[in-house]
Steps between C-alpha positions, in 0.01 A plus 500: 500500500788733577632472146157606368515818708855564382396464137210737551734750667740472207208566265412812700863614479505464123165676479646786703782540248246525217263730692780737602630505143154592372489790746849608391402479133132603490487748788849652513604421141844392629587865565618681813238745629627613841818699557621202703462265204680739265793520740506122546511449123784753464696329778433154356625604157822642645543199730464271199826653378661478842474873577373678810545858379537688174647842433225762525397622156525865401190701588409224744192677638343498156589137437389375840377152587259480797672395823836478324741739670776720358763555768862610469501436127354150525150370428353208697168369626393571856389142571718229659631243251307192611206522258675672206762224503235232458302703247824533304479127422168562327656791310790280384257234376270755339216383728476778756125472544517128586711540815220595740245252360751219553559623854121505550485129417780429747323706767184291460697179542684631807169620650367147459814347655490742792133433569568126487747541784270727699171312442430218251468443125136611479562836666823535300324452169227746592760756610680463167171538312399811694840652429465425130161672480612804699493822292770633734723206410436514126539877458843500661601176326428659161701812576873568482518577872721318751220355715460154337871431548479622860195278562693195377789586733260552791335164433835322462607633840174386662507150345865439590456637854201279574681194366798574721336595828130409504464194276289207619728260314858499379526716185599339172740784412831492698511739794810678371318581176192629684726716717659647190164561332361679807803723549553584136130564440486756779827657389398531135165640615694770686695563179169537315265680741685581825202619705292206382779267615472648850124448501518145366793405721363639827276200595785260419742716697276480806471123461875482443566677831277247676690216333833648606372511856336159515628298204763230478859587401430383144186715480690803627772441245250492215329819617834680518604377155170623351549838664863516390417422138220757495723771647786414262279539192325810637845654556524531122260796522757745644754353258263573211430849634874564515541374143236736359529806728845476658339495846392167654239672717342721235163358395437579130131545581587833662683617187172501306279631781689624809192431714471136384623357828377257761395648832295768671535873534615798295672404176329161474236508227320788329245572772515827693708431806615170359369148541321420825263244651198685364622462143609144571142422601359674190736301274406177674127567460538580131712193439262267681193648329659410167632173635177349622345535158802376306594216733255245359277726292208453737438871542539623854445155653821335384583469870182296562665171602806648673345506853415130469853433373652677798290289733593184311876563541495614861698189606704466180847652551599440139206712385594781738820567305322519165219714644752729666664608175218725364453651845871571526508659154213731594687607812837574339345691209332736744842668508492572126343829397286376211252215460418278203162450337528502119605135469332420828698544824815371332729586791335208681508266200776278639271398786214394271542133590418571864155623399429225248600229746280647772207540260527141376528374858197709598290357218578141601455568871162660444389219272630212711705518812323792660154348491322229688433184293135594457592841362759375253237370262363848484823701511704305246277572201427852623867599538592325175221680314593837653866453405406409143273803474776731624763353268254513210422866571871578498568319172188620319470858624772636727809384310387612153401843629819537708727396215318722250563795731874432489522470122671803351607619846619862483438496126787259432409251226658331200303743284717777645797349315332464159611838356859381534443168324426651157739474206551875502598499867747215448649673198562816702716324763709582688272761654470688825131571555413793722173399666244768585268326754133576438357339814758368746868412508406145389460638146878499525557213743303249295736555205808396698417141403662587163819638655796312645696622805809580290304729265618299199153390385361638171269731698575683822270746677536830680235660719422846369635778720490867406852544636648248255541613139514281193854627446598362842355161414665499157836582653462216751382251236645620169437169323123516555219698342296709743125456451227631731218262587152613611303191617137484395519747214400405148844615378712422807851555358671836444666507254290229334656162435573445132 
């Protein structure tokens, strides 16, 4: 019977790859839409050639890339190298948009494996299925953001930790390998999303302290090795900061926005007086309001089975660790000045499995274990029917509407690139197009898909600024024609393309 559940879980994993790819292709058109994604793509392309920085181009403010910093004559992305390094593999293979869908499939499988260790195969399969149908999961899995990779690392840490310290039976994988997986997963997570690594790692840190106090010498040794590996990998962050800025303690985030720092008080965030507990509470409310709807697509009742799940796991120490991760992420992100709602509360994404496991456990407890034998005949079909209705509502109504609302986000679409795919545009290359945004900066940002970081592509783009003359651009790029581009106009090019 176990092999049947495993096969079904594998089927769900493969389905997740396909579903995430469809979101990437049909909703996001395999294009970056957020500033974060544009910076990740830039960093991945440079990392694919083994470079961390490039010389800043002339007139750098006109040829800017969102969240890519120009500092002391060098240009580099503000994000740590964990995710861009992995995305670079997709760039090298020419399959950039497949990286996150493949990670989505792996995340479904690891969710199933984790739930197996915490509960049983039935709850595990339901948890994997609920994750697969989650709009929150699919939206992020179809993007070019770092969250799917971070979710895989978070799950790998949880699975390895439970096998090492809370398993009911001896694990199949050697203990030394599990120790390495746990430590490296947490370390690479720190190298990808440092604050997220703190939130994910906090429940395991607390359990690790307990194990150091009460555990056997071998257990203590394993805990210390995991911590040592994680710290060793995380120590690459100041090394990376030194490599790009010359200062190991200078966070590149602050080079783009000086107020983009973690903490409270003046100088933290854009609010008057700085970030404080009031704004932390506002951000949390906004994030959770978006999150409850996106979690399973059940409107504002996506939390419906969570109270029953919490009751079901009250004596299950393995479940406490998984359930503690989303709570810990909420707590640590209170110290960050801005929330997240557009893709759902994505700052909490790496704790998604805690909520799906609790929801699946709550459904089974309500249908079976929590009822007297006489009530089970009534509750089983009722809970099953209610769950099917909720999932059906999500798939038939919530998901299509939610995904349609994200299509063409900020006006960025493949259609935006069509004027540059004509024979006349190709014949004019090499060209520097001066973009005159008609609506928002994304009239310019969406075109960066056609430009490489080294500015050697047939087309490169400059953001129109009154202080920069065509003569300045021509002097900086003498080999290129200077053509002005007015998006949305019937005759968008000045002078016209021949």
